[in-house]
CHARMM internal coordinates of N, CA and C (Angstrom, degrees):
IC EDIT
DIST 1 N 1 CA 1.4759
DIST 1 CA 1 C 1.5259
ANGL 1 N 1 CA 1 C 109.58
DIST 1 C 2 N 1.3100
ANGL 1 CA 1 C 2 N 116.48
DIHE 1 N 1 CA 1 C 2 N 132.72
DIST 2 N 2 CA 1.4610
ANGL 1 C 2 N 2 CA 120.92
DIHE 1 CA 1 C 2 N 2 CA -179.30
DIST 2 CA 2 C 1.5176
ANGL 2 N 2 CA 2 C 109.70
DIHE 1 C 2 N 2 CA 2 C -91.21
DIST 2 C 3 N 1.3262
ANGL 2 CA 2 C 3 N 115.87
DIHE 2 N 2 CA 2 C 3 N 127.67
DIST 3 N 3 CA 1.4628
ANGL 2 C 3 N 3 CA 119.89
DIHE 2 CA 2 C 3 N 3 CA 177.99
DIST 3 CA 3 C 1.5156
ANGL 3 N 3 CA 3 C 110.28
DIHE 2 C 3 N 3 CA 3 C -78.45
DIST 3 C 4 N 1.3317
ANGL 3 CA 3 C 4 N 117.27
DIHE 3 N 3 CA 3 C 4 N 152.02
DIST 4 N 4 CA 1.4666
ANGL 3 C 4 N 4 CA 119.30
DIHE 3 CA 3 C 4 N 4 CA 172.89
DIST 4 CA 4 C 1.5270
ANGL 4 N 4 CA 4 C 110.30
DIHE 3 C 4 N 4 CA 4 C -60.55
DIST 4 C 5 N 1.3184
ANGL 4 CA 4 C 5 N 116.58
DIHE 4 N 4 CA 4 C 5 N 157.52
DIST 5 N 5 CA 1.4643
ANGL 4 C 5 N 5 CA 121.09
DIHE 4 CA 4 C 5 N 5 CA -178.28
DIST 5 CA 5 C 1.5242
ANGL 5 N 5 CA 5 C 111.06
DIHE 4 C 5 N 5 CA 5 C -56.32
DIST 5 C 6 N 1.3340
ANGL 5 CA 5 C 6 N 116.68
DIHE 5 N 5 CA 5 C 6 N -37.17
DIST 6 N 6 CA 1.4642
ANGL 5 C 6 N 6 CA 119.77
DIHE 5 CA 5 C 6 N 6 CA -178.81
DIST 6 CA 6 C 1.5243
ANGL 6 N 6 CA 6 C 110.28
DIHE 5 C 6 N 6 CA 6 C -64.29
DIST 6 C 7 N 1.3276
ANGL 6 CA 6 C 7 N 117.38
DIHE 6 N 6 CA 6 C 7 N -39.92
DIST 7 N 7 CA 1.4611
ANGL 6 C 7 N 7 CA 120.45
DIHE 6 CA 6 C 7 N 7 CA 179.82
DIST 7 CA 7 C 1.5266
ANGL 7 N 7 CA 7 C 110.35
DIHE 6 C 7 N 7 CA 7 C -69.45
DIST 7 C 8 N 1.3321
ANGL 7 CA 7 C 8 N 117.33
DIHE 7 N 7 CA 7 C 8 N -36.90
DIST 8 N 8 CA 1.4598
ANGL 7 C 8 N 8 CA 120.52
DIHE 7 CA 7 C 8 N 8 CA 177.86
DIST 8 CA 8 C 1.5236
ANGL 8 N 8 CA 8 C 110.16
DIHE 7 C 8 N 8 CA 8 C -62.63
DIST 8 C 9 N 1.3285
ANGL 8 CA 8 C 9 N 116.87
DIHE 8 N 8 CA 8 C 9 N -40.45
DIST 9 N 9 CA 1.4521
ANGL 8 C 9 N 9 CA 121.33
DIHE 8 CA 8 C 9 N 9 CA 179.96
DIST 9 CA 9 C 1.5194
ANGL 9 N 9 CA 9 C 111.91
DIHE 8 C 9 N 9 CA 9 C -64.03
DIST 9 C 10 N 1.3364
ANGL 9 CA 9 C 10 N 116.38
DIHE 9 N 9 CA 9 C 10 N -27.81
DIST 10 N 10 CA 1.4577
ANGL 9 C 10 N 10 CA 120.65
DIHE 9 CA 9 C 10 N 10 CA 179.55
DIST 10 CA 10 C 1.5238
ANGL 10 N 10 CA 10 C 111.14
DIHE 9 C 10 N 10 CA 10 C -87.53
DIST 10 C 11 N 1.3081
ANGL 10 CA 10 C 11 N 117.81
DIHE 10 N 10 CA 10 C 11 N -0.80
DIST 11 N 11 CA 1.4504
ANGL 10 C 11 N 11 CA 120.23
DIHE 10 CA 10 C 11 N 11 CA -178.89
DIST 11 CA 11 C 1.5193
ANGL 11 N 11 CA 11 C 111.66
DIHE 10 C 11 N 11 CA 11 C 68.44
DIST 11 C 12 N 1.3244
ANGL 11 CA 11 C 12 N 117.81
DIHE 11 N 11 CA 11 C 12 N 25.53
DIST 12 N 12 CA 1.4504
ANGL 11 C 12 N 12 CA 121.53
DIHE 11 CA 11 C 12 N 12 CA 177.96
DIST 12 CA 12 C 1.5198
ANGL 12 N 12 CA 12 C 113.80
DIHE 11 C 12 N 12 CA 12 C 84.92
DIST 12 C 13 N 1.3477
ANGL 12 CA 12 C 13 N 117.90
DIHE 12 N 12 CA 12 C 13 N 0.93
DIST 13 N 13 CA 1.4679
ANGL 12 C 13 N 13 CA 119.80
DIHE 12 CA 12 C 13 N 13 CA 178.19
DIST 13 CA 13 C 1.5198
ANGL 13 N 13 CA 13 C 110.13
DIHE 12 C 13 N 13 CA 13 C -69.24
DIST 13 C 14 N 1.3290
ANGL 13 CA 13 C 14 N 115.53
DIHE 13 N 13 CA 13 C 14 N 158.72
DIST 14 N 14 CA 1.4566
ANGL 13 C 14 N 14 CA 119.35
DIHE 13 CA 13 C 14 N 14 CA 172.98
DIST 14 CA 14 C 1.5220
ANGL 14 N 14 CA 14 C 108.55
DIHE 13 C 14 N 14 CA 14 C -68.05
DIST 14 C 15 N 1.3387
ANGL 14 CA 14 C 15 N 117.02
DIHE 14 N 14 CA 14 C 15 N 147.75
DIST 15 N 15 CA 1.4655
ANGL 14 C 15 N 15 CA 119.35
DIHE 14 CA 14 C 15 N 15 CA 179.50
DIST 15 CA 15 C 1.5190
ANGL 15 N 15 CA 15 C 111.14
DIHE 14 C 15 N 15 CA 15 C -63.16
DIST 15 C 16 N 1.3179
ANGL 15 CA 15 C 16 N 116.29
DIHE 15 N 15 CA 15 C 16 N 145.21
DIST 16 N 16 CA 1.4592
ANGL 15 C 16 N 16 CA 121.01
DIHE 15 CA 15 C 16 N 16 CA 177.26
DIST 16 CA 16 C 1.5186
ANGL 16 N 16 CA 16 C 109.73
DIHE 15 C 16 N 16 CA 16 C -74.22
DIST 16 C 17 N 1.3189
ANGL 16 CA 16 C 17 N 116.08
DIHE 16 N 16 CA 16 C 17 N 171.65
DIST 17 N 17 CA 1.4654
ANGL 16 C 17 N 17 CA 120.17
DIHE 16 CA 16 C 17 N 17 CA -179.14
DIST 17 CA 17 C 1.5264
ANGL 17 N 17 CA 17 C 110.51
DIHE 16 C 17 N 17 CA 17 C -58.98
DIST 17 C 18 N 1.3220
ANGL 17 CA 17 C 18 N 116.78
DIHE 17 N 17 CA 17 C 18 N -43.49
DIST 18 N 18 CA 1.4614
ANGL 17 C 18 N 18 CA 120.51
DIHE 17 CA 17 C 18 N 18 CA -179.88
DIST 18 CA 18 C 1.5209
ANGL 18 N 18 CA 18 C 111.82
DIHE 17 C 18 N 18 CA 18 C -64.18
DIST 18 C 19 N 1.3285
ANGL 18 CA 18 C 19 N 116.29
DIHE 18 N 18 CA 18 C 19 N -37.81
DIST 19 N 19 CA 1.4607
ANGL 18 C 19 N 19 CA 119.31
DIHE 18 CA 18 C 19 N 19 CA 179.52
DIST 19 CA 19 C 1.5185
ANGL 19 N 19 CA 19 C 110.96
DIHE 18 C 19 N 19 CA 19 C -68.57
DIST 19 C 20 N 1.3478
ANGL 19 CA 19 C 20 N 116.75
DIHE 19 N 19 CA 19 C 20 N -36.42
DIST 20 N 20 CA 1.4694
ANGL 19 C 20 N 20 CA 119.36
DIHE 19 CA 19 C 20 N 20 CA 176.74
DIST 20 CA 20 C 1.5174
ANGL 20 N 20 CA 20 C 110.16
DIHE 19 C 20 N 20 CA 20 C -63.93
DIST 20 C 21 N 1.3473
ANGL 20 CA 20 C 21 N 116.39
DIHE 20 N 20 CA 20 C 21 N -41.51
DIST 21 N 21 CA 1.4752
ANGL 20 C 21 N 21 CA 119.61
DIHE 20 CA 20 C 21 N 21 CA 179.45
DIST 21 CA 21 C 1.5263
ANGL 21 N 21 CA 21 C 110.38
DIHE 20 C 21 N 21 CA 21 C -62.45
DIST 21 C 22 N 1.3283
ANGL 21 CA 21 C 22 N 116.63
DIHE 21 N 21 CA 21 C 22 N -41.15
DIST 22 N 22 CA 1.4641
ANGL 21 C 22 N 22 CA 120.05
DIHE 21 CA 21 C 22 N 22 CA 178.85
DIST 22 CA 22 C 1.5224
ANGL 22 N 22 CA 22 C 110.24
DIHE 21 C 22 N 22 CA 22 C -62.99
DIST 22 C 23 N 1.3287
ANGL 22 CA 22 C 23 N 116.90
DIHE 22 N 22 CA 22 C 23 N -43.87
DIST 23 N 23 CA 1.4653
ANGL 22 C 23 N 23 CA 120.31
DIHE 22 CA 22 C 23 N 23 CA 179.45
DIST 23 CA 23 C 1.5193
ANGL 23 N 23 CA 23 C 110.86
DIHE 22 C 23 N 23 CA 23 C -63.31
DIST 23 C 24 N 1.3287
ANGL 23 CA 23 C 24 N 116.69
DIHE 23 N 23 CA 23 C 24 N -40.76
DIST 24 N 24 CA 1.4661
ANGL 23 C 24 N 24 CA 120.14
DIHE 23 CA 23 C 24 N 24 CA 178.93
DIST 24 CA 24 C 1.5185
ANGL 24 N 24 CA 24 C 110.79
DIHE 23 C 24 N 24 CA 24 C -63.88
DIST 24 C 25 N 1.3291
ANGL 24 CA 24 C 25 N 116.76
DIHE 24 N 24 CA 24 C 25 N -39.96
DIST 25 N 25 CA 1.4667
ANGL 24 C 25 N 25 CA 120.60
DIHE 24 CA 24 C 25 N 25 CA 178.58
DIST 25 CA 25 C 1.5238
ANGL 25 N 25 CA 25 C 110.34
DIHE 24 C 25 N 25 CA 25 C -63.54
DIST 25 C 26 N 1.3314
ANGL 25 CA 25 C 26 N 116.86
DIHE 25 N 25 CA 25 C 26 N -43.73
DIST 26 N 26 CA 1.4641
ANGL 25 C 26 N 26 CA 119.99
DIHE 25 CA 25 C 26 N 26 CA 179.42
DIST 26 CA 26 C 1.5204
ANGL 26 N 26 CA 26 C 110.57
DIHE 25 C 26 N 26 CA 26 C -62.91
DIST 26 C 27 N 1.3441
ANGL 26 CA 26 C 27 N 117.10
DIHE 26 N 26 CA 26 C 27 N -39.76
DIST 27 N 27 CA 1.4677
ANGL 26 C 27 N 27 CA 119.54
DIHE 26 CA 26 C 27 N 27 CA 179.27
DIST 27 CA 27 C 1.5171
ANGL 27 N 27 CA 27 C 110.66
DIHE 26 C 27 N 27 CA 27 C -63.55
DIST 27 C 28 N 1.3424
ANGL 27 CA 27 C 28 N 116.47
DIHE 27 N 27 CA 27 C 28 N -39.97
DIST 28 N 28 CA 1.4669
ANGL 27 C 28 N 28 CA 119.27
DIHE 27 CA 27 C 28 N 28 CA 179.29
DIST 28 CA 28 C 1.5270
ANGL 28 N 28 CA 28 C 110.50
DIHE 27 C 28 N 28 CA 28 C -63.25
DIST 28 C 29 N 1.3331
ANGL 28 CA 28 C 29 N 116.61
DIHE 28 N 28 CA 28 C 29 N -41.71
DIST 29 N 29 CA 1.4647
ANGL 28 C 29 N 29 CA 119.84
DIHE 28 CA 28 C 29 N 29 CA 179.93
DIST 29 CA 29 C 1.5274
ANGL 29 N 29 CA 29 C 110.65
DIHE 28 C 29 N 29 CA 29 C -64.27
DIST 29 C 30 N 1.3299
ANGL 29 CA 29 C 30 N 116.69
DIHE 29 N 29 CA 29 C 30 N -38.46
DIST 30 N 30 CA 1.4614
ANGL 29 C 30 N 30 CA 119.91
DIHE 29 CA 29 C 30 N 30 CA -179.70
DIST 30 CA 30 C 1.5212
ANGL 30 N 30 CA 30 C 111.33
DIHE 29 C 30 N 30 CA 30 C -72.75
DIST 30 C 31 N 1.3223
ANGL 30 CA 30 C 31 N 116.98
DIHE 30 N 30 CA 30 C 31 N -26.61
DIST 31 N 31 CA 1.4669
ANGL 30 C 31 N 31 CA 120.72
DIHE 30 CA 30 C 31 N 31 CA -176.72
DIST 31 CA 31 C 1.5235
ANGL 31 N 31 CA 31 C 112.21
DIHE 30 C 31 N 31 CA 31 C -79.35
DIST 31 C 32 N 1.3273
ANGL 31 CA 31 C 32 N 117.40
DIHE 31 N 31 CA 31 C 32 N -18.43
DIST 32 N 32 CA 1.4662
ANGL 31 C 32 N 32 CA 119.04
DIHE 31 CA 31 C 32 N 32 CA -177.21
DIST 32 CA 32 C 1.5141
ANGL 32 N 32 CA 32 C 110.70
DIHE 31 C 32 N 32 CA 32 C -81.69
END
COOR INIT
IC SEED 1 N 1 CA 1 C
IC BUILD
């Protein structure tokens, strides 16, 4: 399975709190 580029950049670590907030913000923008 190929990881997204963002996950590859993190070396497979779980996203940090700030990264989760950024992802949530992007999802909200895409949902509108």
